C-alpha angles and dihedrals in degrees: 000000000000125000130237123200107250126013135052096320091068094054093043091046093049090052094048092049091046091051091050091049093053092044085060097041096043125198097297136071112353091009090067096035096050101034094104096033103062124114119191116181143155124227136160089292094052136251118351136186125209108192126185114267095028123104099214137025119264119237108233105176142278098276134046090245091053090048093050091047091049091053092049091050092049090047093050089054089046088232099168094310104095 
């Protein structure tokens, strides 16, 4: 599924990306700490994630699928997501 700026795709995309993020984070550690301090948004550069404790948002990709894959890759490298 690809995202469009504005409309239902943004809300659906945000939810899918958020669910993927918390599958990776789990319910301990950062998952609990950051649960209320996560911003997922889409701009002209694509999907971005602003996670607590980080200075700038992370670029995740243009589509929801790219964003979810980027999160899984970052999680597998344990790059600040576990």
